[in-house]
C-alpha positions in Angstrom: 11.8 3.7 -2.7 8.9 5.6 -1.2 5.9 7.1 -2.8 2.6 8.4 -1.8 -0.7 8.2 -3.6 -3.7 10.4 -3.0 -7.4 9.6 -3.8 -10.4 11.3 -3.6 -13.9 9.2 -3.2 -17.2 11.1 -2.3 -15.5 13.9 -0.9 -13.1 11.9 1.4 -9.1 12.1 0.8 -7.3 8.7 1.2 -3.7 8.9 1.4 -1.7 5.7 0.8 2.3 6.0 1.9 4.4 3.0 0.4 8.1 2.2 1.3 10.2 -0.7 0.3 13.9 -1.3 1.3 16.0 -4.4 1.6 13.1 -6.6 0.9 10.8 -4.9 3.3 7.7 -3.0 2.7 5.6 -0.8 5.0 2.2 0.8 3.5 0.4 3.1 5.6 -3.3 4.2 5.0 -4.6 7.7 6.3 -8.1 8.6 5.6 -8.5 12.5 6.0 -6.1 13.4 8.9 -6.4 9.9 10.5 -4.0 7.1 10.3 -6.0 4.1 9.8 -3.9 1.0 9.3 -0.4 0.1 8.6 1.0 -3.2 7.0 4.6 -4.2 7.5 6.1 -7.3 5.5 9.6 -8.2 6.7 11.5 -11.5 7.9 8.8 -13.7 6.4 6.1 -12.1 8.8 3.1 -9.8 7.7 2.0 -7.3 10.5 -1.4 -5.7 10.2 -1.7 -2.7 12.6 -5.2 -1.0 13.2 -5.3 2.4 14.6 -8.2 3.5 16.9 -9.5 6.1 14.0 -10.1 3.1 12.1 -13.8 2.2 11.5 -12.7 -1.4 12.0 -11.0 -1.0 15.3 -12.9 -3.2 17.9 -10.4 -3.4 20.7 -11.3 -2.6 24.2 -10.0 -2.8 27.6 -11.0 -5.2 30.3 -13.8 -3.0 31.2 -15.3 -2.5 28.0 -13.6 0.8 27.1 -12.3 1.6 23.3 -8.4 1.3 23.5 -6.5 4.4 22.6 -3.4 2.7 21.1 -2.5 0.7 17.8 -3.2 -2.8 17.7 -1.6 -5.5 15.5 -1.7 -8.8 14.2 0.9 -11.4 12.6 1.1 -13.6 10.1 4.0 -15.8 9.9 4.8 -17.4 6.1 7.2 -20.1 4.8 10.8 -18.5 4.1 10.5 -16.8 0.7 6.7 -17.1 0.4 6.2 -13.1 0.8 9.3 -12.6 -1.5 7.7 -9.3 -3.3 4.9 -8.8 -0.8 2.3 -6.4 -1.4 3.9 -4.9 -4.2 4.5 -7.9 -6.1 1.2 -9.8 -7.7 3.0 -10.8 -10.9 5.6 -13.5 -11.7 8.7 -13.2 -13.6 6.9 -14.2 -16.8 4.3 -11.5 -16.9 4.5 -9.9 -20.2 4.5 -6.0 -20.2 3.0 -4.1 -22.9 5.1 -0.6 -23.6 3.7 2.5 -25.0 2.1 6.1 -23.7 -0.9 6.6 -21.9 -2.5 10.2 -21.4 -2.8 11.5 -17.9 -4.2 15.2 -17.3 -3.6 15.9 -21.1 0.1 14.9 -21.3 1.1 11.4 -22.8 3.4 9.6 -20.5 5.7 6.6 -21.2 3.5 3.6 -20.0 4.2 0.1 -19.0 0.9 -2.0 -18.7 0.3 -5.4 -17.2 -3.1 -7.5 -17.8 -4.1 -10.0 -15.5 -6.0 -13.5 -16.2 -9.4 -11.5 -15.7 -8.2 -9.1 -18.3 -8.0 -6.4 -15.3 -5.1 -3.9 -16.6 -2.7 -1.8 -14.5 -0.6 0.8 -16.2 2.3 2.9 -14.8 3.0 6.1 -16.2 6.5 7.3 -15.9 7.8 11.1 -16.8 11.7 9.9 -17.3 12.5 7.9 -14.2 9.7 9.3 -12.0 6.4 7.3 -11.8 3.3 9.9 -12.1 0.4 7.6 -12.0 -1.2 4.4 -11.8 -4.0 3.5 -13.8 -6.2 0.7 -12.8 -8.8 -0.8 -15.8 -11.1 -3.5 -14.5 -12.8 -5.5 -17.2 -15.7 -3.7 -18.8 -15.1 -0.5 -16.5 -13.8 2.9 -17.0 -9.8 3.3 -15.9 -9.1 4.8 -12.4 -6.5 6.9 -12.4 -4.4 7.6 -9.4 -1.8 10.1 -9.3 1.7 9.3 -7.5 3.0 12.2 -5.2 6.6 12.4 -3.6 8.0 9.6 -5.4 11.7 9.0 -3.8 14.4 6.7 -4.4 16.2 8.3 -1.6 17.1 6.7 1.8 14.0 5.0 3.5 14.3 5.4 7.2 14.3 2.0 8.9 11.6 3.2 11.5 9.0 3.1 8.8 9.5 -0.9 9.1 9.3 -1.4 12.9 6.2 -1.8 15.0 4.9 1.4 16.9 6.5 1.5 20.6 2.9 1.3 21.9 1.2 -1.3 19.6 0.2 -4.4 21.5 -0.5 -7.8 19.9 -4.1 -8.7 19.4 -3.8 -12.3 20.7 -2.7 -10.9 24.0 -6.2 -9.0 24.4 -8.3 -12.3 24.3 
């Protein structure tokens, strides 16, 4: 599975690209034209990669110059601990409310999940294609995120690999 979601806030476009295949997950975040971060979950490991354009990127060479390559950190989990990963925040007993939800003047088939804090995520579908995710925080207005380029076609294995020029943050200390 692969999908992209594009969000606009304060005139800045954020594009998130998510891929899932064989229990592996990859999520890339771009702000404007700049690649900020990637998170890869596979083999009971979580890799968080920062790119030089990310404001949180604080990596320098031994002379104090900002590095120009991606830097990653890795977290290792007990087997099965990240089974569903970044796409799975609910257990198998989570109740799903089924109905319709209006997006851009059209009603879509919708499945909604409400967490213990009364925050709701609603997934809107046109047939088998997801078209939007609506997040409603308790006592707040709903936030609609349109989903673009949703595909259930083959996802390239390269999306789940570290960039060839990436270095481990622990080696920079």
